[in-house]
mmCIF file of the N, C-alpha and C atoms, coordinates in Angstrom:
data_MODEL
# 
_entry.id   MODEL 
# 
loop_
_atom_site.group_PDB 
_atom_site.id 
_atom_site.type_symbol 
_atom_site.label_atom_id 
_atom_site.label_alt_id 
_atom_site.label_comp_id 
_atom_site.label_asym_id 
_atom_site.label_entity_id 
_atom_site.label_seq_id 
_atom_site.pdbx_PDB_ins_code 
_atom_site.Cartn_x 
_atom_site.Cartn_y 
_atom_site.Cartn_z 
_atom_site.occupancy 
_atom_site.B_iso_or_equiv 
_atom_site.pdbx_formal_charge 
_atom_site.auth_seq_id 
_atom_site.auth_comp_id 
_atom_site.auth_asym_id 
_atom_site.auth_atom_id 
_atom_site.pdbx_PDB_model_num 
ATOM 1   N N  . UNK A 1 1  ? 32.112  27.277 9.745   1.00 0.00 ? 1  UNK A N  1 
ATOM 2   C CA . UNK A 1 1  ? 31.210  27.216 10.862  1.00 0.00 ? 1  UNK A CA 1 
ATOM 3   C C  . UNK A 1 1  ? 30.518  28.554 11.085  1.00 0.00 ? 1  UNK A C  1 
ATOM 4   N N  . UNK A 1 2  ? 31.173  29.630 10.826  1.00 0.00 ? 2  UNK A N  1 
ATOM 5   C CA . UNK A 1 2  ? 30.593  30.946 11.052  1.00 0.00 ? 2  UNK A CA 1 
ATOM 6   C C  . UNK A 1 2  ? 29.384  31.207 10.175  1.00 0.00 ? 2  UNK A C  1 
ATOM 7   N N  . UNK A 1 3  ? 29.435  30.769 8.912   1.00 0.00 ? 3  UNK A N  1 
ATOM 8   C CA . UNK A 1 3  ? 28.321  30.982 7.984   1.00 0.00 ? 3  UNK A CA 1 
ATOM 9   C C  . UNK A 1 3  ? 27.074  30.244 8.461   1.00 0.00 ? 3  UNK A C  1 
ATOM 10  N N  . UNK A 1 4  ? 27.236  29.042 8.935   1.00 0.00 ? 4  UNK A N  1 
ATOM 11  C CA . UNK A 1 4  ? 26.104  28.254 9.413   1.00 0.00 ? 4  UNK A CA 1 
ATOM 12  C C  . UNK A 1 4  ? 25.450  28.924 10.621  1.00 0.00 ? 4  UNK A C  1 
ATOM 13  N N  . UNK A 1 5  ? 26.258  29.423 11.537  1.00 0.00 ? 5  UNK A N  1 
ATOM 14  C CA . UNK A 1 5  ? 25.704  30.090 12.724  1.00 0.00 ? 5  UNK A CA 1 
ATOM 15  C C  . UNK A 1 5  ? 24.996  31.378 12.331  1.00 0.00 ? 5  UNK A C  1 
ATOM 16  N N  . UNK A 1 6  ? 25.545  32.124 11.383  1.00 0.00 ? 6  UNK A N  1 
ATOM 17  C CA . UNK A 1 6  ? 24.919  33.360 10.928  1.00 0.00 ? 6  UNK A CA 1 
ATOM 18  C C  . UNK A 1 6  ? 23.573  33.056 10.281  1.00 0.00 ? 6  UNK A C  1 
ATOM 19  N N  . UNK A 1 7  ? 23.537  32.032 9.445   1.00 0.00 ? 7  UNK A N  1 
ATOM 20  C CA . UNK A 1 7  ? 22.299  31.656 8.777   1.00 0.00 ? 7  UNK A CA 1 
ATOM 21  C C  . UNK A 1 7  ? 21.250  31.214 9.799   1.00 0.00 ? 7  UNK A C  1 
ATOM 22  N N  . UNK A 1 8  ? 21.673  30.463 10.809  1.00 0.00 ? 8  UNK A N  1 
ATOM 23  C CA . UNK A 1 8  ? 20.752  30.012 11.845  1.00 0.00 ? 8  UNK A CA 1 
ATOM 24  C C  . UNK A 1 8  ? 20.192  31.202 12.620  1.00 0.00 ? 8  UNK A C  1 
ATOM 25  N N  . UNK A 1 9  ? 21.028  32.176 12.895  1.00 0.00 ? 9  UNK A N  1 
ATOM 26  C CA . UNK A 1 9  ? 20.594  33.369 13.616  1.00 0.00 ? 9  UNK A CA 1 
ATOM 27  C C  . UNK A 1 9  ? 19.616  34.196 12.774  1.00 0.00 ? 9  UNK A C  1 
ATOM 28  N N  . UNK A 1 10 ? 19.878  34.324 11.482  1.00 0.00 ? 10 UNK A N  1 
ATOM 29  C CA . UNK A 1 10 ? 19.031  35.117 10.604  1.00 0.00 ? 10 UNK A CA 1 
ATOM 30  C C  . UNK A 1 10 ? 17.675  34.445 10.386  1.00 0.00 ? 10 UNK A C  1 
ATOM 31  N N  . UNK A 1 11 ? 17.679  33.146 10.156  1.00 0.00 ? 11 UNK A N  1 
ATOM 32  C CA . UNK A 1 11 ? 16.436  32.436 9.855   1.00 0.00 ? 11 UNK A CA 1 
ATOM 33  C C  . UNK A 1 11 ? 15.584  32.169 11.097  1.00 0.00 ? 11 UNK A C  1 
ATOM 34  N N  . UNK A 1 12 ? 16.202  32.036 12.231  1.00 0.00 ? 12 UNK A N  1 
ATOM 35  C CA . UNK A 1 12 ? 15.456  31.792 13.465  1.00 0.00 ? 12 UNK A CA 1 
ATOM 36  C C  . UNK A 1 12 ? 14.744  30.459 13.439  1.00 0.00 ? 12 UNK A C  1 
ATOM 37  N N  . UNK A 1 13 ? 13.408  30.469 13.622  1.00 0.00 ? 13 UNK A N  1 
ATOM 38  C CA . UNK A 1 13 ? 12.631  29.222 13.682  1.00 0.00 ? 13 UNK A CA 1 
ATOM 39  C C  . UNK A 1 13 ? 12.570  28.498 12.344  1.00 0.00 ? 13 UNK A C  1 
ATOM 40  N N  . UNK A 1 14 ? 12.763  29.213 11.258  1.00 0.00 ? 14 UNK A N  1 
ATOM 41  C CA . UNK A 1 14 ? 12.689  28.588 9.934   1.00 0.00 ? 14 UNK A CA 1 
ATOM 42  C C  . UNK A 1 14 ? 13.966  27.846 9.550   1.00 0.00 ? 14 UNK A C  1 
ATOM 43  N N  . UNK A 1 15 ? 14.994  27.899 10.381  1.00 0.00 ? 15 UNK A N  1 
ATOM 44  C CA . UNK A 1 15 ? 16.256  27.223 10.079  1.00 0.00 ? 15 UNK A CA 1 
ATOM 45  C C  . UNK A 1 15 ? 16.037  25.713 10.040  1.00 0.00 ? 15 UNK A C  1 
ATOM 46  N N  . UNK A 1 16 ? 16.482  25.090 8.966   1.00 0.00 ? 16 UNK A N  1 
ATOM 47  C CA . UNK A 1 16 ? 16.376  23.642 8.807   1.00 0.00 ? 16 UNK A CA 1 
ATOM 48  C C  . UNK A 1 16 ? 15.080  23.195 8.150   1.00 0.00 ? 16 UNK A C  1 
ATOM 49  N N  . UNK A 1 17 ? 14.122  24.100 7.998   1.00 0.00 ? 17 UNK A N  1 
ATOM 50  C CA . UNK A 1 17 ? 12.879  23.755 7.319   1.00 0.00 ? 17 UNK A CA 1 
ATOM 51  C C  . UNK A 1 17 ? 13.069  23.902 5.822   1.00 0.00 ? 17 UNK A C  1 
ATOM 52  N N  . UNK A 1 18 ? 12.334  23.076 5.087   1.00 0.00 ? 18 UNK A N  1 
ATOM 53  C CA . UNK A 1 18 ? 12.449  23.118 3.633   1.00 0.00 ? 18 UNK A CA 1 
ATOM 54  C C  . UNK A 1 18 ? 11.777  24.375 3.086   1.00 0.00 ? 18 UNK A C  1 
ATOM 55  N N  . UNK A 1 19 ? 12.376  24.942 2.060   1.00 0.00 ? 19 UNK A N  1 
ATOM 56  C CA . UNK A 1 19 ? 11.865  26.159 1.452   1.00 0.00 ? 19 UNK A CA 1 
ATOM 57  C C  . UNK A 1 19 ? 10.583  25.866 0.679   1.00 0.00 ? 19 UNK A C  1 
ATOM 58  N N  . UNK A 1 20 ? 9.667   26.834 0.701   1.00 0.00 ? 20 UNK A N  1 
ATOM 59  C CA . UNK A 1 20 ? 8.404   26.666 -0.017  1.00 0.00 ? 20 UNK A CA 1 
ATOM 60  C C  . UNK A 1 20 ? 8.593   26.960 -1.498  1.00 0.00 ? 20 UNK A C  1 
ATOM 61  N N  . UNK A 1 21 ? 7.783   26.287 -2.308  1.00 0.00 ? 21 UNK A N  1 
ATOM 62  C CA . UNK A 1 21 ? 7.818   26.472 -3.755  1.00 0.00 ? 21 UNK A CA 1 
ATOM 63  C C  . UNK A 1 21 ? 7.339   27.870 -4.118  1.00 0.00 ? 21 UNK A C  1 
ATOM 64  N N  . UNK A 1 22 ? 6.196   28.265 -3.574  1.00 0.00 ? 22 UNK A N  1 
ATOM 65  C CA . UNK A 1 22 ? 5.651   29.614 -3.708  1.00 0.00 ? 22 UNK A CA 1 
ATOM 66  C C  . UNK A 1 22 ? 5.365   30.077 -2.287  1.00 0.00 ? 22 UNK A C  1 
ATOM 67  N N  . UNK A 1 23 ? 5.758   31.293 -1.958  1.00 0.00 ? 23 UNK A N  1 
ATOM 68  C CA . UNK A 1 23 ? 5.701   31.738 -0.569  1.00 0.00 ? 23 UNK A CA 1 
ATOM 69  C C  . UNK A 1 23 ? 4.308   31.643 0.049   1.00 0.00 ? 23 UNK A C  1 
ATOM 70  N N  . UNK A 1 24 ? 3.261   31.943 -0.690  1.00 0.00 ? 24 UNK A N  1 
ATOM 71  C CA . UNK A 1 24 ? 1.910   31.934 -0.133  1.00 0.00 ? 24 UNK A CA 1 
ATOM 72  C C  . UNK A 1 24 ? 1.211   30.590 -0.250  1.00 0.00 ? 24 UNK A C  1 
ATOM 73  N N  . UNK A 1 25 ? 1.828   29.611 -0.920  1.00 0.00 ? 25 UNK A N  1 
ATOM 74  C CA . UNK A 1 25 ? 1.237   28.292 -1.105  1.00 0.00 ? 25 UNK A CA 1 
ATOM 75  C C  . UNK A 1 25 ? 1.917   27.300 -0.165  1.00 0.00 ? 25 UNK A C  1 
ATOM 76  N N  . UNK A 1 26 ? 1.149   26.564 0.654   1.00 0.00 ? 26 UNK A N  1 
ATOM 77  C CA . UNK A 1 26 ? 1.783   25.629 1.593   1.00 0.00 ? 26 UNK A CA 1 
ATOM 78  C C  . UNK A 1 26 ? 2.267   24.357 0.895   1.00 0.00 ? 26 UNK A C  1 
ATOM 79  N N  . UNK A 1 27 ? 3.247   24.521 0.032   1.00 0.00 ? 27 UNK A N  1 
ATOM 80  C CA . UNK A 1 27 ? 3.772   23.420 -0.768  1.00 0.00 ? 27 UNK A CA 1 
ATOM 81  C C  . UNK A 1 27 ? 5.287   23.572 -0.832  1.00 0.00 ? 27 UNK A C  1 
ATOM 82  N N  . UNK A 1 28 ? 6.003   22.550 -0.379  1.00 0.00 ? 28 UNK A N  1 
ATOM 83  C CA . UNK A 1 28 ? 7.462   22.625 -0.407  1.00 0.00 ? 28 UNK A CA 1 
ATOM 84  C C  . UNK A 1 28 ? 7.975   22.250 -1.792  1.00 0.00 ? 28 UNK A C  1 
ATOM 85  N N  . UNK A 1 29 ? 9.244   22.504 -2.015  1.00 0.00 ? 29 UNK A N  1 
ATOM 86  C CA . UNK A 1 29 ? 9.831   22.196 -3.322  1.00 0.00 ? 29 UNK A CA 1 
ATOM 87  C C  . UNK A 1 29 ? 9.797   20.694 -3.598  1.00 0.00 ? 29 UNK A C  1 
ATOM 88  N N  . UNK A 1 30 ? 10.016  19.889 -2.599  1.00 0.00 ? 30 UNK A N  1 
ATOM 89  C CA . UNK A 1 30 ? 9.970   18.434 -2.781  1.00 0.00 ? 30 UNK A CA 1 
ATOM 90  C C  . UNK A 1 30 ? 8.559   17.978 -3.137  1.00 0.00 ? 30 UNK A C  1 
ATOM 91  N N  . UNK A 1 31 ? 7.560   18.535 -2.473  1.00 0.00 ? 31 UNK A N  1 
ATOM 92  C CA . UNK A 1 31 ? 6.176   18.178 -2.781  1.00 0.00 ? 31 UNK A CA 1 
ATOM 93  C C  . UNK A 1 31 ? 5.797   18.615 -4.193  1.00 0.00 ? 31 UNK A C  1 
ATOM 94  N N  . UNK A 1 32 ? 6.267   19.782 -4.609  1.00 0.00 ? 32 UNK A N  1 
ATOM 95  C CA . UNK A 1 32 ? 5.986   20.261 -5.964  1.00 0.00 ? 32 UNK A CA 1 
ATOM 96  C C  . UNK A 1 32 ? 6.638   19.347 -6.997  1.00 0.00 ? 32 UNK A C  1 
ATOM 97  N N  . UNK A 1 33 ? 7.852   18.904 -6.712  1.00 0.00 ? 33 UNK A N  1 
ATOM 98  C CA . UNK A 1 33 ? 8.543   17.995 -7.631  1.00 0.00 ? 33 UNK A CA 1 
ATOM 99  C C  . UNK A 1 33 ? 7.824   16.645 -7.709  1.00 0.00 ? 33 UNK A C  1 
ATOM 100 N N  . UNK A 1 34 ? 7.342   16.145 -6.574  1.00 0.00 ? 34 UNK A N  1 
ATOM 101 C CA . UNK A 1 34 ? 6.595   14.885 -6.560  1.00 0.00 ? 34 UNK A CA 1 
ATOM 102 C C  . UNK A 1 34 ? 5.297   15.006 -7.359  1.00 0.00 ? 34 UNK A C  1 
ATOM 103 N N  . UNK A 1 35 ? 4.600   16.141 -7.219  1.00 0.00 ? 35 UNK A N  1 
ATOM 104 C CA . UNK A 1 35 ? 3.367   16.356 -7.976  1.00 0.00 ? 35 UNK A CA 1 
ATOM 105 C C  . UNK A 1 35 ? 3.662   16.421 -9.469  1.00 0.00 ? 35 UNK A C  1 
ATOM 106 N N  . UNK A 1 36 ? 4.763   17.077 -9.836  1.00 0.00 ? 36 UNK A N  1 
ATOM 107 C CA . UNK A 1 36 ? 5.159   17.153 -11.247 1.00 0.00 ? 36 UNK A CA 1 
ATOM 108 C C  . UNK A 1 36 ? 5.438   15.756 -11.803 1.00 0.00 ? 36 UNK A C  1 
ATOM 109 N N  . UNK A 1 37 ? 6.168   14.953 -11.054 1.00 0.00 ? 37 UNK A N  1 
ATOM 110 C CA . UNK A 1 37 ? 6.477   13.590 -11.509 1.00 0.00 ? 37 UNK A CA 1 
ATOM 111 C C  . UNK A 1 37 ? 5.210   12.749 -11.640 1.00 0.00 ? 37 UNK A C  1 
ATOM 112 N N  . UNK A 1 38 ? 4.263   12.915 -10.711 1.00 0.00 ? 38 UNK A N  1 
ATOM 113 C CA . UNK A 1 38 ? 3.011   12.162 -10.768 1.00 0.00 ? 38 UNK A CA 1 
ATOM 114 C C  . UNK A 1 38 ? 2.193   12.546 -11.999 1.00 0.00 ? 38 UNK A C  1 
ATOM 115 N N  . UNK A 1 39 ? 2.075   13.840 -12.278 1.00 0.00 ? 39 UNK A N  1 
ATOM 116 C CA . UNK A 1 39 ? 1.290   14.259 -13.437 1.00 0.00 ? 39 UNK A CA 1 
ATOM 117 C C  . UNK A 1 39 ? 1.964   13.868 -14.745 1.00 0.00 ? 39 UNK A C  1 
ATOM 118 N N  . UNK A 1 40 ? 3.290   13.875 -14.771 1.00 0.00 ? 40 UNK A N  1 
ATOM 119 C CA . UNK A 1 40 ? 4.008   13.451 -15.970 1.00 0.00 ? 40 UNK A CA 1 
ATOM 120 C C  . UNK A 1 40 ? 3.772   11.965 -16.232 1.00 0.00 ? 40 UNK A C  1 
ATOM 121 N N  . UNK A 1 41 ? 3.854   11.172 -15.187 1.00 0.00 ? 41 UNK A N  1 
ATOM 122 C CA . UNK A 1 41 ? 3.607   9.735  -15.332 1.00 0.00 ? 41 UNK A CA 1 
ATOM 123 C C  . UNK A 1 41 ? 2.167   9.493  -15.784 1.00 0.00 ? 41 UNK A C  1 
ATOM 124 N N  . UNK A 1 42 ? 1.222   10.218 -15.207 1.00 0.00 ? 42 UNK A N  1 
ATOM 125 C CA . UNK A 1 42 ? -0.179  10.086 -15.603 1.00 0.00 ? 42 UNK A CA 1 
ATOM 126 C C  . UNK A 1 42 ? -0.410  10.453 -17.055 1.00 0.00 ? 42 UNK A C  1 
ATOM 127 N N  . UNK A 1 43 ? 0.289   11.489 -17.521 1.00 0.00 ? 43 UNK A N  1 
ATOM 128 C CA . UNK A 1 43 ? 0.154   11.886 -18.929 1.00 0.00 ? 43 UNK A CA 1 
ATOM 129 C C  . UNK A 1 43 ? 0.658   10.784 -19.858 1.00 0.00 ? 43 UNK A C  1 
ATOM 130 N N  . UNK A 1 44 ? 1.781   10.175 -19.518 1.00 0.00 ? 44 UNK A N  1 
ATOM 131 C CA . UNK A 1 44 ? 2.310   9.099  -20.360 1.00 0.00 ? 44 UNK A CA 1 
ATOM 132 C C  . UNK A 1 44 ? 1.393   7.878  -20.350 1.00 0.00 ? 44 UNK A C  1 
ATOM 133 N N  . UNK A 1 45 ? 0.787   7.599  -19.207 1.00 0.00 ? 45 UNK A N  1 
ATOM 134 C CA . UNK A 1 45 ? -0.174  6.489  -19.144 1.00 0.00 ? 45 UNK A CA 1 
ATOM 135 C C  . UNK A 1 45 ? -1.372  6.800  -20.034 1.00 0.00 ? 45 UNK A C  1 
ATOM 136 N N  . UNK A 1 46 ? -1.842  8.048  -20.001 1.00 0.00 ? 46 UNK A N  1 
ATOM 137 C CA . UNK A 1 46 ? -2.955  8.450  -20.864 1.00 0.00 ? 46 UNK A CA 1 
ATOM 138 C C  . UNK A 1 46 ? -2.619  8.345  -22.334 1.00 0.00 ? 46 UNK A C  1 
ATOM 139 N N  . UNK A 1 47 ? -1.415  8.732  -22.711 1.00 0.00 ? 47 UNK A N  1 
ATOM 140 C CA . UNK A 1 47 ? -0.982  8.627  -24.107 1.00 0.00 ? 47 UNK A CA 1 
ATOM 141 C C  . UNK A 1 47 ? -0.940  7.161  -24.538 1.00 0.00 ? 47 UNK A C  1 
ATOM 142 N N  . UNK A 1 48 ? -0.423  6.299  -23.660 1.00 0.00 ? 48 UNK A N  1 
ATOM 143 C CA . UNK A 1 48 ? -0.351  4.869  -23.978 1.00 0.00 ? 48 UNK A CA 1 
ATOM 144 C C  . UNK A 1 48 ? -1.754  4.275  -24.136 1.00 0.00 ? 48 UNK A C  1 
ATOM 145 N N  . UNK A 1 49 ? -2.684  4.655  -23.254 1.00 0.00 ? 49 UNK A N  1 
ATOM 146 C CA . UNK A 1 49 ? -4.055  4.153  -23.366 1.00 0.00 ? 49 UNK A CA 1 
ATOM 147 C C  . UNK A 1 49 ? -4.731  4.656  -24.642 1.00 0.00 ? 49 UNK A C  1 
ATOM 148 N N  . UNK A 1 50 ? -4.472  5.903  -25.000 1.00 0.00 ? 50 UNK A N  1 
ATOM 149 C CA . UNK A 1 50 ? -5.026  6.451  -26.232 1.00 0.00 ? 50 UNK A CA 1 
ATOM 150 C C  . UNK A 1 50 ? -4.502  5.685  -27.448 1.00 0.00 ? 50 UNK A C  1 
ATOM 151 N N  . UNK A 1 51 ? -3.202  5.416  -27.472 1.00 0.00 ? 51 UNK A N  1 
ATOM 152 C CA . UNK A 1 51 ? -2.609  4.671  -28.590 1.00 0.00 ? 51 UNK A CA 1 
ATOM 153 C C  . UNK A 1 51 ? -3.172  3.249  -28.646 1.00 0.00 ? 51 UNK A C  1 
ATOM 154 N N  . UNK A 1 52 ? -3.297  2.603  -27.490 1.00 0.00 ? 52 UNK A N  1 
ATOM 155 C CA . UNK A 1 52 ? -3.849  1.253  -27.441 1.00 0.00 ? 52 UNK A CA 1 
ATOM 156 C C  . UNK A 1 52 ? -5.290  1.237  -27.944 1.00 0.00 ? 52 UNK A C  1 
ATOM 157 N N  . UNK A 1 53 ? -6.076  2.200  -27.511 1.00 0.00 ? 53 UNK A N  1 
ATOM 158 C CA . UNK A 1 53 ? -7.464  2.279  -27.973 1.00 0.00 ? 53 UNK A CA 1 
ATOM 159 C C  . UNK A 1 53 ? -7.550  2.523  -29.467 1.00 0.00 ? 53 UNK A C  1 
ATOM 160 N N  . UNK A 1 54 ? -6.712  3.400  -29.977 1.00 0.00 ? 54 UNK A N  1 
ATOM 161 C CA . UNK A 1 54 ? -6.721  3.694  -31.410 1.00 0.00 ? 54 UNK A CA 1 
ATOM 162 C C  . UNK A 1 54 ? -6.349  2.453  -32.221 1.00 0.00 ? 54 UNK A C  1 
ATOM 163 N N  . UNK A 1 55 ? -5.315  1.738  -31.784 1.00 0.00 ? 55 UNK A N  1 
ATOM 164 C CA . UNK A 1 55 ? -4.901  0.519  -32.496 1.00 0.00 ? 55 UNK A CA 1 
ATOM 165 C C  . UNK A 1 55 ? -6.018  -0.519 -32.454 1.00 0.00 ? 55 UNK A C  1 
ATOM 166 N N  . UNK A 1 56 ? -6.665  -0.650 -31.305 1.00 0.00 ? 56 UNK A N  1 
ATOM 167 C CA . UNK A 1 56 ? -7.757  -1.613 -31.176 1.00 0.00 ? 56 UNK A CA 1 
ATOM 168 C C  . UNK A 1 56 ? -8.901  -1.279 -32.119 1.00 0.00 ? 56 UNK A C  1 
ATOM 169 N N  . UNK A 1 57 ? -9.322  -0.029 -32.121 1.00 0.00 ? 57 UNK A N  1 
ATOM 170 C CA . UNK A 1 57 ? -10.454 0.363  -32.956 1.00 0.00 ? 57 UNK A CA 1 
ATOM 171 C C  . UNK A 1 57 ? -10.096 0.339  -34.435 1.00 0.00 ? 57 UNK A C  1 
ATOM 172 N N  . UNK A 1 58 ? -8.912  0.778  -34.777 1.00 0.00 ? 58 UNK A N  1 
ATOM 173 C CA . UNK A 1 58 ? -8.538  0.924  -36.188 1.00 0.00 ? 58 UNK A CA 1 
ATOM 174 C C  . UNK A 1 58 ? -8.148  -0.394 -36.847 1.00 0.00 ? 58 UNK A C  1 
ATOM 175 N N  . UNK A 1 59 ? -7.401  -1.247 -36.149 1.00 0.00 ? 59 UNK A N  1 
ATOM 176 C CA . UNK A 1 59 ? -6.862  -2.458 -36.776 1.00 0.00 ? 59 UNK A CA 1 
ATOM 177 C C  . UNK A 1 59 ? -7.473  -3.758 -36.244 1.00 0.00 ? 59 UNK A C  1 
ATOM 178 N N  . UNK A 1 60 ? -7.547  -3.915 -34.955 1.00 0.00 ? 60 UNK A N  1 
ATOM 179 C CA . UNK A 1 60 ? -8.010  -5.180 -34.381 1.00 0.00 ? 60 UNK A CA 1 
ATOM 180 C C  . UNK A 1 60 ? -9.521  -5.328 -34.525 1.00 0.00 ? 60 UNK A C  1 
ATOM 181 N N  . UNK A 1 61 ? -10.273 -4.250 -34.289 1.00 0.00 ? 61 UNK A N  1 
ATOM 182 C CA . UNK A 1 61 ? -11.732 -4.309 -34.391 1.00 0.00 ? 61 UNK A CA 1 
ATOM 183 C C  . UNK A 1 61 ? -12.229 -4.775 -35.744 1.00 0.00 ? 61 UNK A C  1 
ATOM 184 N N  . UNK A 1 62 ? -11.781 -4.167 -36.841 1.00 0.00 ? 62 UNK A N  1 
ATOM 185 C CA . UNK A 1 62 ? -12.255 -4.622 -38.162 1.00 0.00 ? 62 UNK A CA 1 
ATOM 186 C C  . UNK A 1 62 ? -11.867 -6.064 -38.487 1.00 0.00 ? 62 UNK A C  1 
ATOM 187 N N  . UNK A 1 63 ? -10.779 -6.548 -37.931 1.00 0.00 ? 63 UNK A N  1 
ATOM 188 C CA . UNK A 1 63 ? -10.360 -7.927 -38.172 1.00 0.00 ? 63 UNK A CA 1 
ATOM 189 C C  . UNK A 1 63 ? -11.419 -8.896 -37.658 1.00 0.00 ? 63 UNK A C  1 
ATOM 190 N N  . UNK A 1 64 ? -12.006 -8.582 -36.532 1.00 0.00 ? 64 UNK A N  1 
ATOM 191 C CA . UNK A 1 64 ? -13.030 -9.440 -35.955 1.00 0.00 ? 64 UNK A CA 1 
ATOM 192 C C  . UNK A 1 64 ? -14.442 -9.013 -36.367 1.00 0.00 ? 64 UNK A C  1 
ATOM 193 N N  . UNK A 1 65 ? -14.570 -8.014 -37.211 1.00 0.00 ? 65 UNK A N  1 
ATOM 194 C CA . UNK A 1 65 ? -15.855 -7.566 -37.685 1.00 0.00 ? 65 UNK A CA 1 
ATOM 195 C C  . UNK A 1 65 ? -16.617 -6.718 -36.677 1.00 0.00 ? 65 UNK A C  1 
ATOM 196 N N  . UNK A 1 66 ? -15.927 -6.134 -35.704 1.00 0.00 ? 66 UNK A N  1 
ATOM 197 C CA . UNK A 1 66 ? -16.601 -5.333 -34.691 1.00 0.00 ? 66 UNK A CA 1 
ATOM 198 C C  . UNK A 1 66 ? -17.085 -4.025 -35.261 1.00 0.00 ? 66 UNK A C  1 
ATOM 199 N N  . UNK A 1 67 ? -16.252 -3.390 -36.083 1.00 0.00 ? 67 UNK A N  1 
ATOM 200 C CA . UNK A 1 67 ? -16.604 -2.104 -36.654 1.00 0.00 ? 67 UNK A CA 1 
ATOM 201 C C  . UNK A 1 67 ? -16.349 -2.170 -38.150 1.00 0.00 ? 67 UNK A C  1 
ATOM 202 N N  . UNK A 1 68 ? -17.211 -1.574 -38.880 1.00 0.00 ? 68 UNK A N  1 
ATOM 203 C CA . UNK A 1 68 ? -17.033 -1.526 -40.338 1.00 0.00 ? 68 UNK A CA 1 
ATOM 204 C C  . UNK A 1 68 ? -16.234 -0.285 -40.704 1.00 0.00 ? 68 UNK A C  1 
ATOM 205 N N  . UNK A 1 69 ? -15.180 -0.469 -41.459 1.00 0.00 ? 69 UNK A N  1 
ATOM 206 C CA . UNK A 1 69 ? -14.374 0.650  -41.946 1.00 0.00 ? 69 UNK A CA 1 
ATOM 207 C C  . UNK A 1 69 ? -14.482 0.650  -43.459 1.00 0.00 ? 69 UNK A C  1 
ATOM 208 N N  . UNK A 1 70 ? -14.987 1.721  -44.027 1.00 0.00 ? 70 UNK A N  1 
ATOM 209 C CA . UNK A 1 70 ? -15.162 1.788  -45.472 1.00 0.00 ? 70 UNK A CA 1 
ATOM 210 C C  . UNK A 1 70 ? -13.954 2.390  -46.134 1.00 0.00 ? 70 UNK A C  1 
# 
């Protein structure tokens, strides 16, 4: 119990608030983690779309005569 009271006294108004990711940036660690997860998911979606497009153009398109591959 003593450690908690000491920490509360030292931190003052900031006690119980989430720590910032970078001190000068108004972004908490949880928000930074959420942004990281969102961009990671977006990157994987982009990779999947790129692969789908490549397969379509390379294999499916010539089958239907859409594009000529020599």
